[in-house]
N, C-alpha and C positions, 0 to 999 in steps of 0.2 A: 402254532406258536411262532416257529420261526416265519412262517409265511410273514409274518406283521412286521419284519425289520425293515428300515433304510436299504433300499439297493446300494451298495458302492457307487456304484457309478451317477445316482443319484446325487448324492449326499454323502460324502466319506465319513466327517467329523460325525454325523449324527447318528449315521450305521452304526459308528463305535462306540458313541454314548448307549443308544440303546443296548448292542449285543453287552454290553456290561453289566447294563440293571439284569435286562430279562432273562441271560445265563447265568444269572445268581451268583457273580461275580464278587460285586462291589456294588455300592451304593452312597450319596451323598449323606451328611450327617448331620447333626444338628448343630455340628459346631463348622461355621464358615470355612472351606477351603479345606477341610479334612472329610476323610472317608472311613467309611466302616466297610473291612474286609469281611464278606461273607463266610463262611465255611467252607463252599466249593472252592472259591476264589483261593483261600488261605490254605487249601491242603496241596493245589498246583505250587503254591508259594512255598510250603513245606517240603514238597519235593527236590522242588529246587535249593531249598536250603542246606538240605540232608547231602545232596551231591555235592556242592560246592563245599561245603562242611570237609567232607569227606576228600576231597583234595587237597584245602589247604592244608589238613592235618596231613596227609601222605608229604604234602614239600616242607612237611618241619614246625609247623605254624599251631600254635596254642590258642584256647578262647580264653578270653577275659574279658570284663566287665568295668567301665571306668563312669564318673557320675553326668548325672543329665545338667546338670548345670554347671557355666565355667564362670568364676569370677573375670569382672571386665576387665581388671590390669590383667589378667592374665593372657585373654583374648585379643588384646590390642599389642602384647610384646612382640610378635609379629606381623610388622606393619603393613607388610600386602596381603597377608592373607586376610588381615582386622580388616582392611579397608577393602578387599573383596567379597565382604560377607556381610558387612555394616549395614546393606539397605535391605536384606532378609534376615536380620534379626528378633527374636522376640525376647524381652527383657523382662524381668522380676525385678520388680521397685520394692516392693513389703511382704511381711511376711505373716501377714495376719486380717481377719476381716471381722467385724463386728457388727453389732444388732445398731440399724440407723436409726436415732430417735426420731427424726422427722417421717419415717416413715416403716409404721411398726410391719413387726413380719418380713422386713425386708432385712437387707445384709450391706453394709458400705468398706470400704478400704477403711481399715483404722490409721489416721492419721498419723499414731503415734509410733506407728509399725514400721517404719522406712527402716529397707536394709542399711547397713551402714556402705555397703558395696553393693550395687546391682551384680544382680547373676545373671547372664547369658544364657538362655536354653540352645544346648549345644546344636549349631547347624551344619558343626563336624569336631571330630576332636582330637584335632593335634596339639594345642591350648594343652587341657587336661593332661593329654595325655606323655608328653615330650615332660610337663611340671612334675609329673608324677616319675617320668626314665631318670629324673638329675638325679633321684635316691636310688636308685634300683642300678647304677652304671659307675665305677671308680675304675675299673679295671678294662682290659683288652680279653681278660679271664670271665667278664661279664656279658659279653658279644660274642654273638647277635642276638638281640633280640627279636623271637618273631611272634608275634603277637597280632590277633585278629578280633575281633568284639563285635557279636548281633543287635543290634539296638533300631534305635528310631531316632531322627533326627526331626528338627524346625525349620524349614525358612519361609518364612511369610513371603506367601505368595496370592495375589487378590482373583488373577485369572487362572483358573483350576482345571482340571482333564482326570479324571479317575485314573490313577496309577500314572500315567505321564507325568502331571503337577498337582503337586498337593501340600499345604503349609505343611502337614508332617506326614511321616512316611519311613519306611522299613528298608533295613537297610544292614550289610557288615560295612566293616572299614577294618583294612589291616595297616597297621602302623610299626614298624620296623627299623632295628637301630642297628648298625655294623660299623666295622673298624676301617673298612676303606671305602674310598669312591668307588673303586669298580665292582666291586661286592654291590653295594647301594643297588648302581644301577644294574646289574646283571638278575637283582631280585624285583626291581621294577619291570623288567622285561619279560621275567619269566610270570609273574604273577598276571601280566598281560599276554600272555601264549594260557594259561588257564582258563582264563575266560575266552578266552577263541576257541578254546577246544569244549567247554561244556558248553557255549555258543552253539557249534557247528555240533558237536555230538546229544547233545540233549534237549536243544532249541531247536535245533534243526534250523537254526539260521546261518547263513554263510556270512561271514563278516573280514572286513576290510581291517587289518591292523597298521597301524601308521602312529605317527608323532603329530602334538597339536601345535599348531602358528603360536607365538608368543603372545598376542592377544585372545587366544583360546585356550592360553594354559591353565591349569590351576591355579588360585591366589597362593602365589608362597613357593611355589615350585620353580624347582631351574627348568625340568621339563617333564612333560605329561606325556604316557604313552594311552595309546585308546584303541577299542574295536569299533568299528561304524557299521552300522547296518541298514539296509535299503528297506522302505516296506511299503505294499504294493501302490498303494498312492505317489510313487514315488518322490519321498520325501525321507531324508534320512534321522537316523534313531542312533546316538549317540549310548551303545549299551554296556560300555566300562570303562574306567579310566585308572591308570596306575602312571602313583607321580614321583618323579625320583629330586627329590628334596634337598637334595645337598646337604651345606650344612648349617642351612639358613635358620632353624627351627631349634638344632643344637645350641647354636650363636646364643639367638633371642631367650634360651632357658637355660644357657651356660651348662649344659651338656656336654663334659669333659672326660675323658680317660686315660690313663696310662697306660701307652702303648708299650712295646714290646721292651724297647730302650729305655724305660724309665720316664720318656717325656711325657707332658699331658697333649693332647690333641682333642677335637672336638669330633664327634661322631658324624656321621653320615648317616642319610634317612630316607625311608619310603612311605608313602599312604597307599593305599587301595582301595576301591570300592566298586560295588553294585547296588541296585536297589529294586524296588518292587516296580519301578521301570520298564524292568525285566517283562512285567505282564503284562504293559502296552505292549512292548516288542511282538512274544509270543500272538496274540491276539491280531496286531496287524499284518505280521507278514503271513500268516496262513489260512484268516479264518476265511469265511466268503457269505453271502446273501443267507444261506441258511441256519448260519449260527457260528459257533466257534469250532476251532480244529486244532484237535489236539497233537503233538508226535505222542506215539505208544509212553517214547521213555519219561516223561513227564505227565501225562495223565492220570487224576486219582484213581480213575477206574477206566482199566485199557478194554476190557469187554464186560458187556451187557447182555445178560440172557433174558430174553421175554415170552413167556407161555403163553400161548394162544389154546384158550380154551373153554369150553360151553358149561362144565360142570366140573364141581367139588371131585368129584371119581377120577375125568380127565388131568384136571390140575394134578392132582394125587399122583398118580401115572406118570404126568410130564416132571415133576420134583423129585421123583427117584431116580431117573435120567437124569436130570440135571445134577444131581447131587453127588453124582461120581464126574460129572463134565468138569463140574465147578474144583472137585479134588483135584483130578488131573494136572488142570490151569495151574493153580496155585502151587504143586510142587514143581510146575516150572518158573515159578515166580511172577508168575502172569498174574494181575490184581483183576478181580471180578466181581461183576454184582447180578446178583440174581431180585430180579427186578418182579418179583409176585405180588405186587399191589392189589386187591381187590379195589381200590378208589378208583382206576383211570383205566380205560380201556388202553388195548396194543396200540390201537393208531395214536393216539396221545401220549403215549410211554416213550413210541417211537420218534414223535416231535421233540421231545424233550430232550432224548439222551444224543439227537442231531442238534439241538441246539447249542448243547452242552459240551459237543466235541468227541463224544465216548469214540475211540477211533474204530474198534469194531462191535458190532452186534449181531447176536445171535438170536433168530427167532426158531421157540420149537412147538408145533401142535398134534396134536392128536395123529395127524393124516403122516405124520414126520416119524411116530414113534412105530406106524407100520411097517414105514417103507426104509428104518433105521437112520435118518436122514435131518440134516436142520438146513436153516437159510443164513447163509451169511452177508452183513451189509457193511461193506467198508463206507467210513465217513468221509473221507482224503477223495475218493473217487465216485461215491454213493450210487457206486457199483454191487449189484446182489449176486451171487452163485448159490446153486443148493450141491452140498457135500455130503458125504456119507462121516455116521458118526465114529467108522474107523478111521484113526489114525488121523481124529479130528484134534486132537492137540499138539499134534507135529504142525499142521496145517494152521492153525492159529501162530502156534510160535514161529513159522516162516512170518506171515502174516505181518504181525508185528515189526519186525525188521525190515521187511517189505515197504511198512507202510512208514515207516521213519525216515526211508533212504529217501524216498519217493518225495516225500513234504521237501526234502533238502533239496533234491534235483531242482523241485518246481523251485523253489524259491533262488537257487543261483541260476537258473536258467535267466529267470526275470531281471534280477540282478545285470548279470553278465550281459544283456540287452540294452541295459538302461543304465551304463558308462560309454557315454558321448565324448570323441575326443573333440575340440573348439579350439580355430586358429584364428576368430575374430571376435569381438565383443558384440557386434551382433547376432553371429551365429551361436554366441552364448546365450544371450540373451532368446534368442528363438526356441534353442529346445530347455531353458530352462522353462519358460510356458508352454511351449507344446507338448515337447516328448518328457520332460522334469528326471528325476534321476542323478544319479552320479555324472558331473560336468569336468574331465580332467583337460587340464588348462594349463598353462606357464602363466608364472607369476613372478612379481619381478624382487619377489621377497620383502617390501616395505610394508608397517601396518597401516600407513597411508593410501595405498592400492586396494589394499585389504578391505578397511574400510568402507574407502568411497564406494568399492564393486558391493558391500553389505547394504550402504544408503542406497543403491540404485534399484537392486535387485532382488535385497533379502535373503539372496545366498550368499555362504560362509565357506569356507577353508574347511571342510570337515578333519582333513588330513593331510599329512607329506608321507602316506605309504612305506613302508617297511621294502613292499615288493615294488619299486620304479625303475622302467627303463631308462637309464641315463641319456640323456638330451638337452639340449643345448637350444635355444630360439630365444623367442621374444614376449613379453607379458603382453597377455591378451586384452589388457586396457590402456596401460601407458606405452607399450613398443617396446621399454626398456629391456635390456638382455635377462633373458632366466637361464637357469642352472636345469631345472626340470619343472615336472609338472605336477601340479597339487589337484584334489579332489575337492572342488564346491559344490552343494548342491543347497538348497531349502531346508529345513531339519525342525523336527520336534526340539 
């Protein structure tokens, strides 16, 4: 199965699309631009969701749920936000269908059932949430509000790619309200740090934290913080964003509170989110020409055990030993699957689990029972070793940590070797076309220059890194003075 994948070097985009489908992660649906996330893909998303949810709650956040529909008048209350999303909005105009008198058995929109006000299918929930917060907040005693919701959103995309860009996708969106500007900024930065910790410790993806330029900022935000990752094809992927919204939404929805002096003031706000786009990042960071490669911390099955036998008697003997292995591994909170299906030969099972990225495979046959051994096969290195049944649980537990760290180091080494400092526009274009990756270059700070570089090269400023050496210089394009370097790249 895995051998049929197009290689990454031949056609990276085709390799990605094939892998998502063949590894049983997702598929295109009957609704143009939308996807079906299949059970194996959703199991990975559930592990992401569970870990992020734990991290959110540890930082004091609670989950809630807000409506899918946003009245147009609420949506347009914050002008920059409305303008930023206007071209991507799906809009509900009617509330009923009826039988079509001209086409028996067919339905049409009832022309008499037009809504008094159109409803926007949420592309993001700031508008509906801040209209709600107005009723929740009267005094400083009601602050802060630290709320997250797990939901779906719709951003009308016609050029789509599974997980990376679809008309409907799953995500979480945090929306918080604060008494002071400093508190809100600290919240936005804290959640960006949560995303970075999750990406590195669970997804094994090294990320660069930074701030977006004005033209790349979330519509309606005062500042947007982000984590940027680098994929194997040298393109960047924005893996998460956290926004300091200032008092923009509080003023748009008249959300005031009585401060400790009894005076009325507008609250300060943040919003932050990650989506199923993380699935695309996971695939493109680690996977290879044989299929998916999953870090143990997010793999639905961290270990799969495949029996090799000639008859039922051998299978029974193997199963008895395997049951003990499974019990021991699960006692260490290692997820394990015993693949005893009689519909596939061992080789076909090996191929399937390799394609689906199971971190560690254990093969055990009749001869292994005699010798008291098993064969371990690592998905990340494709190496095999025969080990004793004695101490197997500790061995596997150690390998889970080793594989997780190895994947992170490999991705980090790739990223570090693909951050290139340039000082001329010719050098900029050469690196972009031939080496790819992040380009560290001086920029004069103007949106005009940023847009011109994007127009000429399709590269955008991914972020101004938090960790950035102070260095004066001249803009790589205009030659005007620059206070420091920023990171450019082509991006998903």
